[in-house]
N, CA, C and O atoms as a DFTB+ gen file, in Angstrom:
284 C
 N C O
     1  1     -30.162       4.934     -16.114
     2  2     -29.018       4.099     -16.400
     3  2     -28.045       4.069     -15.397
     4  3     -28.484       4.425     -14.303
     5  1     -27.213       3.849     -15.412
     6  2     -26.056       3.644     -14.799
     7  2     -24.818       3.850     -15.884
     8  3     -24.789       3.214     -16.937
     9  1     -23.921       4.698     -15.552
    10  2     -22.648       5.034     -16.449
    11  2     -21.823       3.721     -16.604
    12  3     -21.785       2.837     -15.749
    13  1     -21.178       3.701     -17.776
    14  2     -20.416       2.625     -18.078
    15  2     -19.094       3.001     -17.407
    16  3     -18.551       4.106     -17.419
    17  1     -18.631       1.745     -16.752
    18  2     -16.954       1.966     -16.511
    19  2     -16.410       2.224     -18.072
    20  3     -16.883       2.052     -19.195
    21  1     -14.829       2.863     -17.379
    22  2     -14.024       3.033     -18.430
    23  2     -13.154       2.150     -18.589
    24  3     -12.193       2.288     -19.345
    25  1     -13.400       1.051     -17.841
    26  2     -12.643      -0.037     -18.283
    27  2     -13.172      -1.035     -19.064
    28  3     -12.484      -1.879     -19.637
    29  1     -14.858      -0.943     -19.126
    30  2     -16.107      -1.224     -20.094
    31  2     -15.756      -0.150     -21.360
    32  3     -15.529      -0.829     -22.362
    33  1     -15.677       0.802     -21.550
    34  2     -15.748       1.122     -22.258
    35  2     -14.219       1.201     -23.747
    36  3     -14.226       1.329     -24.972
    37  1     -12.937       1.003     -22.480
    38  2     -11.994       0.267     -23.477
    39  2     -11.947      -1.200     -23.924
    40  3     -11.361      -1.527     -24.956
    41  1     -12.525      -2.005     -23.194
    42  2     -13.287      -3.036     -23.492
    43  2     -14.095      -3.417     -24.951
    44  3     -13.830      -4.209     -25.855
    45  1     -14.914      -2.710     -24.785
    46  2     -15.603      -2.160     -26.307
    47  2     -14.767      -1.589     -27.528
    48  3     -15.410      -1.165     -28.489
    49  1     -13.632      -1.553     -27.556
    50  2     -12.978      -0.809     -28.393
    51  2     -13.075       0.738     -28.866
    52  3     -12.943       1.194     -30.001
    53  1     -13.459       1.679     -27.139
    54  2     -13.564       3.060     -27.536
    55  2     -12.031       3.517     -27.168
    56  3     -11.171       2.951     -26.493
    57  1     -12.030       4.907     -27.960
    58  2     -10.766       5.357     -27.660
    59  2     -10.583       6.580     -26.998
    60  3     -11.341       7.543     -27.115
    61  1      -9.599       6.538     -26.320
    62  2      -9.270       7.514     -24.851
    63  2      -9.814       8.526     -25.227
    64  3     -10.000       9.329     -24.313
    65  1     -10.247       8.918     -26.461
    66  2     -10.930      10.535     -27.073
    67  2     -12.253      10.386     -26.619
    68  3     -12.774      11.183     -25.839
    69  1     -12.808       9.407     -27.074
    70  2     -14.220       8.554     -27.171
    71  2     -14.536       8.861     -25.605
    72  3     -15.318       9.767     -25.317
    73  1     -13.763       7.903     -24.381
    74  2     -13.805       7.976     -23.359
    75  2     -14.087       9.086     -22.945
    76  3     -15.167       9.189     -22.363
    77  1     -13.152      10.405     -23.107
    78  2     -13.792      11.355     -22.453
    79  2     -14.467      12.486     -22.990
    80  3     -14.663      13.485     -22.297
    81  1     -14.859      12.396     -24.243
    82  2     -15.965      12.780     -24.492
    83  2     -17.415      12.084     -23.809
    84  3     -18.386      12.588     -23.243
    85  1     -17.119      10.976     -24.088
    86  2     -18.583      10.000     -23.321
    87  2     -18.931      10.449     -21.895
    88  3     -20.084      10.694     -21.539
    89  1     -17.548      10.565     -20.885
    90  2     -17.597      11.066     -19.318
    91  2     -18.159      12.101     -19.565
    92  3     -19.342      12.178     -19.232
    93  1     -17.323      13.605     -20.435
    94  2     -17.662      14.838     -20.256
    95  2     -19.294      14.873     -20.299
    96  3     -20.009      15.262     -19.376
    97  1     -19.796      14.309     -21.759
    98  2     -20.865      14.063     -22.006
    99  2     -22.375      13.521     -20.762
   100  3     -23.455      14.103     -20.662
   101  1     -21.909      12.251     -19.976
   102  2     -22.504      11.878     -19.546
   103  2     -22.633      12.893     -17.652
   104  3     -23.546      12.848     -16.828
   105  1     -21.189      13.738     -17.609
   106  2     -21.414      14.649     -16.457
   107  2     -22.199      15.447     -16.520
   108  3     -22.937      15.722     -15.573
   109  1     -22.245      16.130     -17.871
   110  2     -23.136      17.037     -18.100
   111  2     -24.614      16.748     -17.597
   112  3     -25.330      17.644     -17.150
   113  1     -24.980      15.525     -17.699
   114  2     -26.226      15.416     -18.056
   115  2     -27.301      14.633     -19.531
   116  3     -28.491      14.340     -19.649
   117  1     -26.071      14.548     -20.436
   118  2     -26.834      14.336     -21.224
   119  2     -26.537      12.958     -21.937
   120  3     -25.959      12.746     -23.002
   121  1     -27.187      11.961     -20.903
   122  2     -27.553      10.427     -21.464
   123  2     -28.192       9.679     -22.677
   124  3     -27.957       8.513     -22.993
   125  1     -29.022      10.527     -23.290
   126  2     -29.094      10.728     -24.555
   127  2     -28.252      10.842     -25.642
   128  3     -28.168       9.947     -26.483
   129  1     -27.669      11.793     -25.690
   130  2     -26.443      11.798     -26.507
   131  2     -25.074      10.679     -26.367
   132  3     -24.188      10.358     -27.159
   133  1     -25.385      10.290     -24.991
   134  2     -23.963       9.448     -24.684
   135  2     -24.779       8.502     -25.463
   136  3     -24.124       8.290     -26.483
   137  1     -25.801       7.868     -25.504
   138  2     -26.990       6.761     -25.910
   139  2     -26.349       6.835     -27.682
   140  3     -25.863       5.991     -28.435
   141  1     -26.613       8.079     -27.786
   142  2     -26.421       7.873     -29.795
   143  2     -24.558       7.545     -29.939
   144  3     -24.117       6.661     -30.674
   145  1     -23.642       8.488     -29.048
   146  2     -22.442       8.456     -28.871
   147  2     -22.170       6.700     -29.173
   148  3     -21.464       6.344     -30.116
   149  1     -22.717       5.878     -28.400
   150  2     -22.471       4.355     -27.726
   151  2     -23.210       4.087     -29.384
   152  3     -22.322       3.961     -30.226
   153  1     -24.302       4.007     -29.829
   154  2     -24.665       3.319     -31.030
   155  2     -23.937       3.911     -32.025
   156  3     -24.151       3.524     -33.174
   157  1     -22.997       4.899     -31.805
   158  2     -22.694       5.244     -33.591
   159  2     -21.313       4.514     -33.291
   160  3     -20.791       4.059     -34.309
   161  1     -20.630       4.313     -32.140
   162  2     -19.170       3.318     -31.977
   163  2     -19.979       2.030     -32.630
   164  3     -19.163       1.476     -33.368
   165  1     -21.125       1.384     -32.667
   166  2     -21.274      -0.178     -32.434
   167  2     -21.691       0.215     -33.753
   168  3     -21.552      -0.898     -34.261
   169  1     -22.084       0.915     -34.677
   170  2     -22.428       1.082     -36.229
   171  2     -20.738       0.647     -36.550
   172  3     -20.642      -0.513     -36.952
   173  1     -19.330       1.440     -36.427
   174  2     -18.578       1.730     -36.580
   175  2     -17.814       0.196     -36.445
   176  3     -17.200      -0.283     -37.399
   177  1     -17.916      -0.366     -35.387
   178  2     -16.991      -1.329     -35.402
   179  2     -18.322      -2.655     -35.900
   180  3     -17.945      -3.788     -35.603
   181  1     -19.461      -2.611     -36.449
   182  2     -20.038      -3.517     -37.008
   183  2     -19.478      -3.406     -38.293
   184  3     -18.749      -4.388     -38.437
   185  1     -19.457      -2.769     -39.200
   186  2     -18.816      -2.162     -40.258
   187  2     -17.143      -2.926     -40.387
   188  3     -16.757      -3.655     -41.301
   189  1     -16.424      -2.518     -39.268
   190  2     -15.070      -3.057     -39.299
   191  2     -15.349      -4.755     -39.156
   192  3     -14.541      -5.492     -39.721
   193  1     -16.588      -5.418     -38.337
   194  2     -16.499      -6.450     -38.697
   195  2     -16.882      -6.872     -40.152
   196  3     -16.359      -7.773     -40.808
   197  1     -17.802      -6.120     -40.489
   198  2     -18.181      -7.069     -42.168
   199  2     -17.228      -6.904     -42.715
   200  3     -16.846      -7.904     -43.323
   201  1     -16.170      -5.433     -42.852
   202  2     -15.229      -5.654     -44.002
   203  2     -14.228      -6.615     -43.560
   204  3     -13.603      -7.028     -44.537
   205  1     -13.856      -7.103     -42.521
   206  2     -13.179      -8.250     -42.327
   207  2     -13.394      -9.570     -42.247
   208  3     -12.560     -10.458     -42.077
   209  1     -14.829      -9.675     -42.410
   210  2     -16.113     -10.906     -43.000
   211  2     -15.304     -10.949     -44.292
   212  3     -14.634     -11.969     -44.129
   213  1     -15.073     -10.599     -45.116
   214  2     -15.348     -10.264     -46.734
   215  2     -14.081     -10.878     -47.009
   216  3     -14.049     -11.326     -48.155
   217  1     -13.159     -11.033     -46.438
   218  2     -11.991     -12.034     -46.540
   219  2     -12.389     -13.297     -46.740
   220  3     -12.495     -14.040     -47.716
   221  1     -12.668     -13.399     -45.104
   222  2     -12.764     -14.675     -44.862
   223  2     -13.999     -15.587     -45.356
   224  3     -13.908     -16.737     -44.926
   225  1     -15.371     -15.293     -46.328
   226  2     -15.899     -15.458     -47.432
   227  2     -15.367     -15.906     -48.618
   228  3     -15.782     -16.772     -49.389
   229  1     -14.178     -15.049     -48.671
   230  2     -13.628     -15.111     -50.238
   231  2     -12.791     -17.005     -49.741
   232  3     -13.199     -18.126     -50.048
   233  1     -11.771     -16.659     -49.053
   234  2     -11.161     -17.185     -48.135
   235  2     -11.631     -19.858     -48.637
   236  3     -11.278     -20.955     -49.071
   237  1     -13.011     -18.601     -47.730
   238  2     -14.196     -20.260     -47.452
   239  2     -14.461     -20.223     -48.772
   240  3     -13.952     -21.288     -49.121
   241  1     -15.048     -19.576     -50.065
   242  2     -14.947     -20.219     -51.304
   243  2     -14.632     -20.406     -51.972
   244  3     -15.101     -20.938     -52.978
   245  1     -12.783     -19.722     -51.494
   246  2     -11.919     -20.516     -52.394
   247  2     -11.563     -22.441     -51.837
   248  3     -11.350     -23.320     -52.672
   249  1     -11.577     -22.624     -50.736
   250  2     -11.356     -23.417     -50.166
   251  2     -12.549     -24.966     -50.395
   252  3     -12.214     -26.144     -50.515
   253  1     -13.508     -24.560     -50.391
   254  2     -14.908     -25.148     -51.030
   255  2     -14.559     -25.575     -52.400
   256  3     -14.535     -26.777     -52.668
   257  1     -14.257     -24.573     -53.388
   258  2     -13.515     -24.679     -55.178
   259  2     -12.539     -25.686     -55.136
   260  3     -12.843     -26.594     -55.910
   261  1     -11.400     -25.903     -54.489
   262  2     -10.483     -26.629     -54.483
   263  2     -11.326     -27.932     -53.765
   264  3     -11.310     -28.947     -54.462
   265  1     -11.662     -27.984     -53.172
   266  2     -12.606     -29.475     -52.277
   267  2     -13.018     -30.259     -53.375
   268  3     -12.672     -31.268     -53.989
   269  1     -13.787     -29.502     -53.376
   270  2     -14.802     -29.707     -54.695
   271  2     -14.515     -30.610     -56.248
   272  3     -15.076     -31.464     -56.934
   273  1     -12.895     -29.541     -56.248
   274  2     -12.448     -30.207     -57.703
   275  2     -11.021     -31.545     -57.058
   276  3     -10.526     -32.549     -57.569
   277  1     -10.885     -31.041     -56.140
   278  2     -10.082     -32.210     -55.526
   279  2      -8.625     -31.601     -56.485
   280  3      -8.122     -32.172     -57.453
   281  1      -8.208     -30.362     -55.894
   282  2      -7.021     -29.606     -55.307
   283  2      -6.073     -29.536     -55.225
   284  3      -5.577     -28.631     -54.554
């Protein structure tokens, strides 16, 4: 496995602190821990996505309801 670039980690929404921790972990040979860190970050991003999706779902429901009732 090759180490992700700092730019890739930034694009993935990683903070400077996360990137430093990741690079230190990688340099110390802790690729398994690095993978766990990446998976944890992915879970956090997915949770944020789900939280952002909820208001969109509600708005879609309101729009559909208004359209069906010709409001």
